[in-house]
C-alpha positions, 0 to 999 in steps of 0.5 A, a space after each residue: 154672317 152676310 145679312 145682304 147678298 146682291 149677285 149680278 143686279 141689274 134694274 131697268 124702267 120702261 121697256 123697249 126703245 123707252 127702256 132705261 137701265 139704271 143699274 147694271 150688274 151690281 154685286 157686293 155683300 153687307 154683313 149683319 151688323 156692318 153699314 155698307 155705303 153706295 156711293 156716287 153722283 146724282 143719276 148713277 143708280 144707289 137709291 135704285 138699288 135700295 128700292 130693287 131690294 124693297 120692291 119699289 122697283 120691280 123690273 129687275 134680274 140677278 139675286 138678291 139675299 136677305 139674311 138667307 132668304 132669296 128675294 123673289 117677287 112679292 115681299 111678304 109681310 115678314 119682309 117688311 118686319 125684318 127690313 125697314 126704309 128711311 127716306 130722303 125727305 122726311 116731310 114727304 114721307 109722312 102722312 101731313 094729317 096724321 099726328 106723330 102717335 098716328 104715324 107710330 101707332 099705326 105702324 105698330 098695330 100694322 105688324 102686330 104689337 099690342 102694347 101701343 102706347 107704351 112702345 110709341 112712348 119708346 120710340 119717341 125717347 130712342 130717337 131723342 124726341 120724348 112723349 111731348 111730340 107724341 100729339 104733334 103733326 108734321 107741319 108742327 115739326 123742324 126738318 130735323 124732329 121729321 126725320 126722327 119721326 121718320 126714323 122711329 117709324 122704321 125702328 118700330 116693327 124691330 128690324 134688323 136691317 135698315 136702307 138709309 136714302 141720303 137720309 141727312 141730304 134735305 136738312 140743314 147743315 145744323 142738324 145733319 151731323 145729329 140725325 147721322 150720330 143718332 142713327 150710328 148710336 141706333 145701330 149699335 144699341 139695336 144691333 141693326 145692319 145699315 145700308 146706306 145711299 149718299 153722295 157725300 163722302 164725308 157722311 159715308 166716312 163717318 157712318 160706313 165700314 165699307 163701299 161701294 163707287 157707283 157710275 152710270 148703273 154700275 159698281 166700279 169699285 169696292 173698297 174699305 172705309 180706311 182706304 177713302 180716309 187715307 185717299 186709296 182708290 184705285 178707279 180714276 172715278 173714285 180718284 175724281 170723286 175724292 178730289 173733288 170732296 177734299 
């Protein structure tokens, strides 16, 4: 079953002569339980697609369907219970004056859960932190620990889809693999569907089943990760990316 369907998606910023077309005619689909990657250089439109899906980029045309539901206009609360996003910078995405307990507890309360204390502890266990981190603040955490809290917050509503916007690129190389392995494990444990943005082909090769290569706002090629690993891209730009990553 298709979990995310994007058809002829166009996303723009500004109007008239100031208009910038960030995404042009993007089409792809992600099956339930799969992990799909969007790769390309900075400014290619990858993250803009995630923002269009979540409603953070309001000016778009085309069709977006999530679990059979056509997305139009303002997202309902039920949408954010099904779809959550993990951002690139874990420090910027966490309130500096809110403890980990507040971050997770408020999210759980917002989504109508009652057994909040037990759920906070379970979420921290799920992301490999444990209860000892519950009353710490973002400035008391390392970058990797902050991203684990951000992932726990995304898991709090019990979503079916995670949108991952360069989730390790702001982290030290030493902890990037830990976070990627955590995300891979969580996908299996929770039966999640991933749509992941990355400029790093090795990350996509590790995390994804299929991927779309983007250049200047357009998808130039869609391939299986097996083709990526075998260096069998067909589009010249995809071939260039592969050669540059070796």
